[in-house]
C-alpha positions as CSV (number, residue, x, y, z in Angstrom):
1,M,50.0,-17.5,12.2
2,I,49.5,-15.2,9.2
3,M,47.0,-17.7,7.7
4,A,45.0,-17.7,10.9
5,V,44.9,-13.9,11.0
6,I,43.8,-13.7,7.4
7,M,41.1,-16.4,7.9
8,L,39.8,-14.7,11.1
9,G,39.7,-11.3,9.3
10,G,37.8,-12.8,6.4
11,L,35.3,-14.4,8.8
12,L,34.7,-11.1,10.6
13,L,34.3,-9.3,7.3
14,S,31.8,-11.8,6.0
15,A,29.8,-11.6,9.3
16,T,29.8,-7.8,9.1
17,A,28.6,-7.8,5.5
18,I,25.8,-10.3,6.2
19,A,24.6,-8.3,9.2
20,G,24.6,-5.1,7.2
21,L,22.6,-6.7,4.4
22,L,20.0,-8.0,6.9
23,T,19.7,-4.5,8.4
24,I,19.1,-3.0,5.0
25,Y,16.3,-5.5,4.4
26,Q,14.7,-4.8,7.7
27,I,14.8,-1.0,7.0
28,R,13.2,-1.6,3.6
29,Q,10.5,-3.8,5.1
30,S,9.6,-1.3,7.8
31,N,9.2,1.4,5.1
32,D,7.0,-0.9,3.0
33,V,4.7,-1.3,6.1
34,I,4.3,2.4,6.3
35,N,3.5,2.7,2.6
36,S,1.1,-0.2,2.8
37,T,-0.8,1.4,5.7
38,K,-1.0,4.7,3.8
39,A,-2.3,3.0,0.7
40,F,-4.9,1.0,2.6
41,F,-6.3,4.1,4.4
42,A,-6.2,6.0,1.1
43,A,-8.3,3.3,-0.6
44,D,-10.7,3.2,2.4
45,S,-11.1,7.0,2.2
46,A,-11.9,6.9,-1.5
47,L,-14.4,4.1,-0.9
48,E,-16.1,6.2,1.8
49,W,-16.1,9.2,-0.4
50,Q,-17.8,7.2,-3.2
51,L,-20.4,5.9,-0.8
52,N,-21.1,9.3,0.6
53,N,-21.6,10.7,-2.9
54,Y,-24.1,8.0,-3.5
55,R,-26.0,8.7,-0.3
56,R,-26.0,12.5,-0.8
57,Y,-26.5,12.8,-4.6
58,G,-27.8,9.4,-5.6
59,G,-25.2,8.9,-8.2
60,Y,-21.7,7.5,-8.6
61,Y,-18.8,9.3,-10.1
62,P,-15.2,8.4,-10.7
63,T,-13.1,9.9,-7.9
64,S,-9.4,10.7,-7.7
65,L,-8.0,11.9,-4.3
66,V,-4.6,13.2,-3.3
67,F,-3.7,13.2,0.4
68,S,-1.2,15.4,2.4
69,N,0.9,12.3,3.3
70,G,1.7,11.7,-0.3
71,A,-0.8,8.9,-0.9
72,T,-3.3,9.0,-3.7
73,A,-6.5,7.0,-4.4
74,T,-8.9,6.4,-7.2
75,S,-12.4,4.9,-7.1
76,S,-15.0,3.8,-9.5
77,A,-18.5,2.4,-9.4
78,N,-19.9,-0.2,-11.8
79,P,-23.6,-1.0,-12.0
80,L,-24.4,-4.7,-12.0
81,D,-27.2,-6.6,-13.8
82,D,-29.2,-7.2,-10.6
83,G,-29.4,-3.5,-9.8
84,S,-26.5,-3.5,-7.3
85,I,-23.5,-1.3,-7.6
86,D,-19.9,-2.6,-7.4
87,Y,-17.5,0.0,-5.8
88,I,-13.8,-0.4,-6.3
89,S,-11.1,1.8,-4.8
90,E,-7.3,1.7,-5.1
91,G,-4.9,3.4,-2.8
92,F,-1.3,4.2,-3.8
93,S,1.7,5.1,-1.7
94,G,5.2,4.7,-3.0
95,D,5.3,1.5,-4.9
96,T,2.5,-0.1,-2.8
97,V,-1.0,-0.5,-4.1
98,R,-4.0,-1.6,-2.0
99,Q,-7.5,-2.3,-3.4
100,L,-10.9,-2.4,-1.7
101,E,-14.2,-3.5,-3.1
102,T,-17.7,-3.4,-1.8
103,I,-21.1,-4.2,-3.4
104,L,-24.1,-2.1,-2.5
105,T,-27.3,-4.1,-3.0
106,Q,-30.7,-2.5,-3.2
């Protein structure tokens, strides 16, 4: 009888530990989705900023942006040999990085 109680207690303890571990992984994953979304929209904003600067001023300048939600973004523009411009922007939030690129041809 004592062996049965010990085995049943060990089984319940193992099931509880596994359930707790899976819950922790789900919480981390949901937090990473939030950071991923913040980083993506930060990169998109930096890219739009870079394209707006080109439209308004005719030039391209390195950009670094900081947002109120804690995300940051950088963007740069590289002229290519055929006269087009390669715009690259990176968004950062937490440990997540998202990168966008577009090429503006003339």
